[in-house]
C-alpha positions as CSV (number, residue, x, y, z in Angstrom):
1,N,0.0,0.0,0.0
2,V,2.9,2.3,-0.8
3,T,3.2,4.7,-3.7
4,E,6.6,4.7,-5.4
5,H,7.2,8.0,-7.1
6,S,9.3,7.9,-10.3
7,Y,10.0,9.9,-13.4
8,D,7.7,9.5,-16.4
9,R,10.9,9.5,-18.6
10,T,14.6,8.8,-18.1
11,P,16.7,11.9,-17.4
12,I,19.6,11.1,-19.8
13,A,22.1,13.6,-18.5
14,A,21.6,12.3,-14.9
15,A,21.9,8.7,-16.1
16,A,25.2,9.5,-17.9
17,S,26.7,11.3,-14.9
18,M,25.6,8.4,-12.7
19,L,27.7,6.0,-14.8
20,D,30.7,8.4,-14.5
21,L,30.2,8.5,-10.7
22,R,29.9,4.7,-10.6
23,R,33.3,4.3,-12.2
24,D,34.9,6.7,-9.8
25,V,33.3,5.0,-6.8
26,K,34.4,1.6,-8.0
27,K,38.0,2.8,-8.3
28,G,37.9,4.3,-4.8
29,L,36.2,1.5,-2.8
30,H,39.6,0.3,-1.5
31,L,40.0,3.6,0.3
32,V,37.0,2.9,2.6
33,T,38.1,1.7,6.0
34,T,35.1,2.6,8.1
35,P,32.4,0.1,9.1
36,V,30.1,-0.8,6.2
37,Q,26.6,-2.1,6.2
38,V,24.9,-3.1,2.9
39,F,21.4,-4.2,2.4
40,T,20.6,-6.3,-0.7
41,S,17.1,-7.0,-2.0
42,L,17.4,-10.4,-3.7
43,N,14.2,-9.6,-5.7
44,D,15.5,-6.3,-7.0
45,H,15.0,-6.2,-10.8
46,I,17.0,-2.9,-11.1
47,V,20.2,-3.3,-9.2
48,P,22.0,-6.7,-9.4
49,V,23.2,-8.5,-6.3
50,S,26.7,-8.3,-7.7
51,S,26.7,-4.5,-7.1
52,S,26.4,-5.0,-3.3
53,E,28.9,-7.8,-3.4
54,L,31.3,-5.5,-5.1
55,I,31.0,-3.0,-2.3
56,I,31.4,-5.6,0.5
57,N,34.3,-7.3,-1.2
58,D,36.3,-4.2,-2.4
59,V,36.3,-2.0,0.7
60,S,39.3,-2.1,3.0
61,T,37.2,-2.2,6.1
62,P,38.2,-5.1,8.4
63,L,35.9,-8.1,7.9
64,A,34.6,-7.8,11.4
65,H,33.1,-4.4,10.6
66,R,31.4,-5.3,7.3
67,E,27.8,-6.4,7.4
68,H,25.8,-7.6,4.4
69,I,22.1,-8.2,5.0
70,L,20.2,-10.1,2.3
71,L,16.5,-9.2,2.1
72,Q,14.4,-12.1,0.9
73,Q,11.0,-10.4,0.3
74,S,11.8,-6.8,-0.8
75,Y,12.2,-5.3,-4.1
76,H,14.1,-2.2,-5.4
77,V,12.8,0.4,-2.9
78,A,13.3,-1.8,0.1
79,T,12.8,1.0,2.7
80,L,9.1,1.1,1.4
81,D,8.7,-2.6,1.1
82,Y,8.1,-5.7,3.3
83,E,11.3,-5.7,5.2
84,N,11.6,-1.9,5.9
85,E,11.5,-2.6,9.7
86,V,14.5,-5.0,9.3
87,I,16.4,-2.2,7.6
88,F,15.5,0.4,10.2
89,D,16.2,-1.9,13.1
90,R,19.4,-3.3,11.8
91,S,20.7,0.1,10.8
92,V,20.2,1.4,14.4
93,Q,21.9,-1.7,15.8
94,F,24.8,-1.3,13.5
95,V,25.4,2.4,14.2
96,K,25.1,1.8,18.0
97,S,27.5,-1.2,17.8
98,K,30.1,0.8,15.8
99,S,29.7,4.2,17.4
100,E,32.9,3.8,19.4
101,I,34.9,3.0,16.3
102,I,33.8,5.9,14.1
């Protein structure tokens, strides 16, 4: 019962700049050393699971401070989907557990 707002057409300039940003981010992932939490919707038909795996695998954060949560029931906008409470609760837990490190 949630309305997802979206564009009625694709903003080409924004899409092109997003691809440039993606390349830059990919090159710099190894520079990330802070705790990382990534949520992945296994039913996302927009962003492949490999994108979140790339993040988790390529950051330089110690393994003990990386968290990858797989969402079984949610789709692309997971914060508005079935597991939104999981996202909110796990995010708060993660920040509280890492607050001494940051």
